[in-house]
FIKOL-650416 format. One record per residue (C-alpha): x, y, z. Coordinates in steps of 0.5 Angstrom, whole numbers, plus 2048, in hexadecimal, padded with zeros to 3 digits. Layout:
N
XYZ...
***
This chain:
363
73191973373091372E73291572773090E72472A90D71F72690771D7269057157238FF7127278F97107258F670A7228EF70B7268E97087238E77017258E06FF7248DF6F77228D96F47258D86ED7228D26E97278D16E372B8CB6E07318CF6E17308D36DB7358D86D87308DD6D97308DB6E17378DC6E17388E36DE7328E66E27338E36E973B8E16EA73D8E86EA7388EA6F073B8E56F573D8E96FB73B8F06F97358F06FD7358EC70472E8EC70572C8E96FE72E8E26FE72D8DD6F872B8D66F772C8D26F07278CD6EF7288C86EA7218C66E77248BF6E57258BE6EC71E8BE6EE71F8C06F57198C56F671B8C56FD7208CA6FB71B8CF6FA7188CF70171C8D570471D8D96FE71A8E06FE7198E06F771B8DC6F171E8DE6EA71D8D96E47228DA6DF7208DA6D871C8D46D87158D26DB7128CD6D67178C76D67148C26DA7198C26E07188CA6E07118C96E07118C46E67158C96EA7108CF6E870A8CB6EA70E8CA6F17108D16F27098D36F07068CE6F670B8D26FB7088D86F970F8DC6F87108E26F47128DF6ED7168E36E77188E16E071F8E36DE71F8E46D67268E56D27238E36CC71C8E46C87198DD6C87128E06C67168E26BF71A8DC6BF7138D86BF7128DA6B87188D86B571A8D16B47208CF6B87268CB6B67258C66BC71E8C36BC71E8C36C371E8CA6C47188CB6BF7148C76C47168CB6CA7158D26C770E8D16C470B8D26CB70E8D96CB7098DB6C57038D86C86FE8DA6CD7018D66D27078DA6D37038E16D56FF8DC6D97058DA6DD7088E16DE7018E36E27048DE6E770B8E26E770D8E86EB7118EB6E57168EA6E071D8EC6E07208EE6D97278ED6D77278F36D17238F96D07208F66CA71D8F06CE71A8F56D37168F96CE7148F36CB7118F06D170F8F66D47088F46D27088ED6D57098EF6DC7088F56E070F8F46E47158F36DF71C8F56E27238F56DF7288EF6E172D8EE6DC7348EB6DB7398EE6E07418EE6E17438E96E67498EC6E974C8E56EB74D8E36E47548E66E27548E86DB75A8E56D77608E96D67618EA6CE7678E66CC76C8E86C676B8E26C176E8E16BA7678DF6B87608E26B875C8DF6BC7548E06BB74F8DD6BF7478DC6BD7438DA6C373C8DC6C07368D86BF7358D36B97318D86B67378DC6B473B8D76B17398D86AA73B8DF6AA7428DD6AD7438D96A77408DE6A27438E56A57488E36AA74C8DD6A774E8E16A17518E76A57558E16A97578DE6A375A8E56A175E8E66A77608DE6A77648E06A07698E56A57698E26AC7668DB6AF75F8DB6B175C8D76B67548D76B77518D46BD74A8D36BD7448CE6BF7428C86BC73D8CC6B77438CD6B37458C66B27418C56AC7468CB6A974C8C76AB74F8C56A474E8CC6A17518D06A77578CB6A77578CC6A07588D36A175F8D26A575B8D46AB75C8CF6B17568CD6B57558CC6BC74E8C96BE74B8CA6C57468C66C873F8C96CA7408CB6D273A8CC6D673E8CF6DC7408D66DB7468D66DF7498D06DC7478D36D574B8D96D77518D56D97518D06D37518D66CE7568DA6D275B8D46D175A8D56CA75D8DC6CA7588DF6C57598E76C47548E86BF74C8E66C07488E66BA7408E76BA73D8E76B37368E86B17308E36B372A8E26B07258E26B571F8E66B77228E66BE7288EA6BC7258F06BF7248EE6C672B8EB6C772F8EE6CC7378F06CB7398EA6CF73E8E96C97428EF6CB7438ED6D37458E66D174A8E96CC74D8ED6D274E8E76D67518E36D07568E96CF7538EA6C87518F06C474A8EF6C27488F06BA7408F06BA73B8F16B57378F76B67318F56BA72C8F86BF7308F56C57368FA6C37339006C17369066C473D9036C57439026C174B9036C074B9086C67489026CA74D8FD6C87498F96C27498F96BB7428F96B87418F76B073C8FD6AE7409006A87468FC6A87478F46A774B8EF6AB7518F06A77528F76A97508F66B07558F16B175B8F56AE7598FB6B375B8F66B97608F26B57668F56BA7678F36C17678FA6C37608FC6C075D8F66C375F8F86CA75C8FF6C97568FC6C77568F76CD7578FD6D27519006CF74D8FA6CF74F8F96D774C9006D97468FF6D57448F86D87468FB6DF7409006DE73B8FD6D973B8F66DD73B8F96E47388F36E87358F96ED7308F96E872D8F26E972E8F46F17298FA6F07248F66ED7248F06F27248F66F771E8F86F471B8F16F471C8F16FB7198F76FC7138F56F97138EF6FE7148F27047138FA7047198FD7077158FF70E7158F870F71C8F67107208F57167228FC71A7288FD71D72C90272173290571D73790B71E73591171A73991271374091671374091C70F74491970A73F91370973A91870873E91C70373F9156FF
***
């Protein structure tokens, strides 16, 4: 008697990802490698202008941009090939279009998202992939298909192990729009700490204009250049050995649409995150390994993690939080849904397999 049975084997899907190697691409896709051998990725640099890379892709995902000239050219090529097209959003360019940007080039890019051309363009797309619940709600009226696709933990990146150091090493890797809050709200707290022990501030170029004020307060400043490649960013920042990461307030309407990326990045860098109370951090706090500025200030927050043992306890909780919150299987589930839309399960390849054991059924 033959007890074998037939099951459907999912058809392999090649996902074309159109992106100029942005951090968003790394955060959302790198952690997915190898988790499902039937889902393959091809990363297509629009500046490479090689549209033939799209030919055998089953679906194509545009990361963040549609209206930069090279992205628009890639979009037209993808549309000509009649591929299912998706847009991955992790910022709200619609609201950003209503704000004057520090970089005038961004004004030129964002303006199209506030115009009818954006909604007309979405009619040619199969759906939107959203990196945060707030973005999902905002764009729900823009397209009937909107699915979650956010930052994920990449298990191939080893988080830095905290090292005991004489100085307090504080990192600021937030956007330039948070730099003024760093100066007004974080710097006084660091100045108070610097009276008792050495303090090093590791930061991006946006704080260069505060150099005299920082160093005049007795704080050592280590500037890190902007690094687009996320893995290189992590390696570079890990080498600076920060043990606290500050993420002060930012004045922009886009704040409520942000993802909690800073928490995951802090985990990689071996730093306890101290974040401003923003929608991205609703429902999480000290039990999850981060400090949130709500009723306290940065000086009090810094004092509460002043000892290595306190920081280690926070980092252990942070690791647990990141493993569950940034599980890459969430994005894998979304990609499987996209495949199901492309090929219903009954159209997969069928194969004969042995029946599952009792133990497998129980699991």
